[in-house]
Structures are given as C-alpha cells and as structure tokens.
C-alpha beads as a LAMMPS data file, in Angstrom:
LAMMPS data file: protein, C-alpha beads

108 atoms
107 bonds

1 atom types
1 bond types

-500.0 500.0 xlo xhi
-500.0 500.0 ylo yhi
-500.0 500.0 zlo zhi

Masses

1 110.0

Atoms # bond

1 1 1 -309.461 -277.571 -130.045
2 1 1 -306.574 -279.841 -130.994
3 1 1 -306.912 -282.363 -133.798
4 1 1 -306.294 -286.077 -133.258
5 1 1 -302.961 -285.744 -135.069
6 1 1 -301.810 -283.056 -132.618
7 1 1 -302.518 -285.205 -129.562
8 1 1 -300.221 -287.894 -128.154
9 1 1 -301.107 -291.485 -129.039
10 1 1 -301.197 -292.527 -125.379
11 1 1 -304.530 -291.598 -123.713
12 1 1 -302.826 -290.771 -120.408
13 1 1 -300.411 -288.447 -122.209
14 1 1 -303.385 -286.832 -123.960
15 1 1 -305.045 -286.100 -120.613
16 1 1 -301.801 -284.759 -119.153
17 1 1 -301.266 -282.512 -122.177
18 1 1 -304.719 -280.966 -121.668
19 1 1 -304.887 -280.564 -117.882
20 1 1 -301.497 -281.655 -116.568
21 1 1 -300.290 -278.318 -115.289
22 1 1 -300.622 -277.501 -111.606
23 1 1 -302.625 -274.386 -112.350
24 1 1 -305.083 -275.963 -114.775
25 1 1 -305.996 -278.614 -112.236
26 1 1 -306.512 -276.003 -109.534
27 1 1 -308.597 -273.846 -111.880
28 1 1 -310.755 -276.877 -112.648
29 1 1 -311.047 -277.661 -108.930
30 1 1 -312.527 -274.189 -108.391
31 1 1 -314.804 -274.348 -111.419
32 1 1 -316.284 -277.636 -110.197
33 1 1 -317.921 -275.618 -107.408
34 1 1 -319.353 -272.667 -109.336
35 1 1 -318.628 -270.117 -112.093
36 1 1 -315.723 -267.788 -111.279
37 1 1 -314.591 -264.389 -112.499
38 1 1 -310.958 -263.758 -113.423
39 1 1 -310.037 -261.732 -110.333
40 1 1 -311.723 -264.251 -108.030
41 1 1 -309.637 -267.026 -109.556
42 1 1 -306.467 -264.949 -109.285
43 1 1 -307.073 -264.265 -105.587
44 1 1 -307.911 -267.898 -104.812
45 1 1 -304.824 -269.316 -106.552
46 1 1 -301.970 -268.103 -104.405
47 1 1 -298.810 -267.600 -106.420
48 1 1 -300.296 -267.603 -109.918
49 1 1 -299.331 -264.682 -112.130
50 1 1 -301.853 -262.813 -114.234
51 1 1 -300.095 -264.012 -117.400
52 1 1 -300.146 -267.692 -116.386
53 1 1 -303.822 -267.472 -115.390
54 1 1 -304.701 -265.750 -118.672
55 1 1 -302.710 -268.281 -120.724
56 1 1 -304.196 -271.233 -118.817
57 1 1 -307.770 -269.979 -119.243
58 1 1 -307.253 -269.307 -122.957
59 1 1 -305.724 -272.741 -123.487
60 1 1 -308.521 -274.469 -121.582
61 1 1 -311.110 -272.532 -123.579
62 1 1 -309.420 -273.467 -126.875
63 1 1 -309.377 -277.119 -125.788
64 1 1 -313.088 -276.997 -124.975
65 1 1 -312.646 -277.604 -121.239
66 1 1 -314.080 -274.287 -120.062
67 1 1 -316.576 -271.762 -121.342
68 1 1 -315.984 -268.022 -121.165
69 1 1 -319.130 -265.902 -120.981
70 1 1 -319.004 -262.139 -121.447
71 1 1 -322.058 -260.324 -120.109
72 1 1 -323.091 -257.099 -121.884
73 1 1 -322.742 -254.842 -118.864
74 1 1 -320.700 -251.780 -118.018
75 1 1 -318.107 -252.598 -116.908
76 1 1 -318.114 -255.947 -118.732
77 1 1 -318.461 -259.042 -116.562
78 1 1 -316.720 -262.246 -117.649
79 1 1 -317.338 -265.614 -116.025
80 1 1 -315.613 -268.924 -116.531
81 1 1 -317.419 -272.241 -116.156
82 1 1 -316.629 -275.830 -116.987
83 1 1 -317.973 -276.975 -120.326
84 1 1 -319.654 -280.351 -120.674
85 1 1 -316.233 -281.774 -121.547
86 1 1 -314.665 -280.139 -118.492
87 1 1 -317.500 -281.387 -116.301
88 1 1 -316.694 -284.924 -117.463
89 1 1 -313.410 -284.561 -115.530
90 1 1 -315.297 -284.321 -112.203
91 1 1 -314.811 -288.024 -111.270
92 1 1 -311.084 -287.791 -111.994
93 1 1 -310.588 -284.681 -109.871
94 1 1 -312.761 -286.161 -107.112
95 1 1 -310.552 -289.266 -107.189
96 1 1 -307.448 -287.081 -106.944
97 1 1 -308.987 -285.338 -103.931
98 1 1 -309.725 -288.665 -102.236
99 1 1 -306.255 -289.971 -102.976
100 1 1 -304.682 -286.811 -101.556
101 1 1 -306.744 -287.065 -98.364
102 1 1 -305.794 -290.745 -97.923
103 1 1 -302.136 -289.996 -98.558
104 1 1 -302.126 -287.253 -95.915
105 1 1 -303.738 -289.642 -93.410
106 1 1 -301.161 -292.341 -94.184
107 1 1 -298.210 -290.084 -93.320
108 1 1 -299.595 -288.700 -90.060

Bonds

1 1 1 2
2 1 2 3
3 1 3 4
4 1 4 5
5 1 5 6
6 1 6 7
7 1 7 8
8 1 8 9
9 1 9 10
10 1 10 11
11 1 11 12
12 1 12 13
13 1 13 14
14 1 14 15
15 1 15 16
16 1 16 17
17 1 17 18
18 1 18 19
19 1 19 20
20 1 20 21
21 1 21 22
22 1 22 23
23 1 23 24
24 1 24 25
25 1 25 26
26 1 26 27
27 1 27 28
28 1 28 29
29 1 29 30
30 1 30 31
31 1 31 32
32 1 32 33
33 1 33 34
34 1 34 35
35 1 35 36
36 1 36 37
37 1 37 38
38 1 38 39
39 1 39 40
40 1 40 41
41 1 41 42
42 1 42 43
43 1 43 44
44 1 44 45
45 1 45 46
46 1 46 47
47 1 47 48
48 1 48 49
49 1 49 50
50 1 50 51
51 1 51 52
52 1 52 53
53 1 53 54
54 1 54 55
55 1 55 56
56 1 56 57
57 1 57 58
58 1 58 59
59 1 59 60
60 1 60 61
61 1 61 62
62 1 62 63
63 1 63 64
64 1 64 65
65 1 65 66
66 1 66 67
67 1 67 68
68 1 68 69
69 1 69 70
70 1 70 71
71 1 71 72
72 1 72 73
73 1 73 74
74 1 74 75
75 1 75 76
76 1 76 77
77 1 77 78
78 1 78 79
79 1 79 80
80 1 80 81
81 1 81 82
82 1 82 83
83 1 83 84
84 1 84 85
85 1 85 86
86 1 86 87
87 1 87 88
88 1 88 89
89 1 89 90
90 1 90 91
91 1 91 92
92 1 92 93
93 1 93 94
94 1 94 95
95 1 95 96
96 1 96 97
97 1 97 98
98 1 98 99
99 1 99 100
100 1 100 101
101 1 101 102
102 1 102 103
103 1 103 104
104 1 104 105
105 1 105 106
106 1 106 107
107 1 107 108
C-alpha cells in the first residue's frame, strides 16, 4: 500500500492514481458482482493481455483494493475479490454506470 507521501495531494488525483486505468475499473466492475478467477477475468475483458491483467491485479492487491485467495487444492485455485476498501468504491462505480446509461440515452 502506498504511503501518504507517495500519493498526490489532490484527492481526485489520488483516486485516479489507484483505479484510473480502463482495465482496473473494468476489473472492479466484475468483482462487484462476485469473486472471479484469473482466466474468467481474462475471458470477460476483451482485449486485455495476460501481462496487463497480472500487473493490474498485483497493483490493486498491493493498494489494498482487492484480495487474492489461494485455495490449497491441486491444481491450485486462486480467486480475486474486492477488499473492504475496494467495496467502498461501489457507489462510485454505480454512479459511473448510471452516468454512462444516461449519456447513451441523451445521444440516441
């Protein structure tokens, strides 16, 4: 997790630095519904490379936004879920969804 000194002073810039990439937002959108496994996420996010997905998940885990759970099975099963901090983003992502729907209606 980043320290206060590593984060931008502006709160909006802080939020953008943590979740501002296209892929991170889409990963969070999926994780708001249920836990996902890596390959499920990869298949659901058309156009994302394995490297970008891996890097995004690692970054989000380091920032405390998601939780990675490894189950002691053979073969190992890994699931990603939103942490409590990530779950606190639900109203923001829901607002983005509503705004996007309204925008699409306005241009029809």
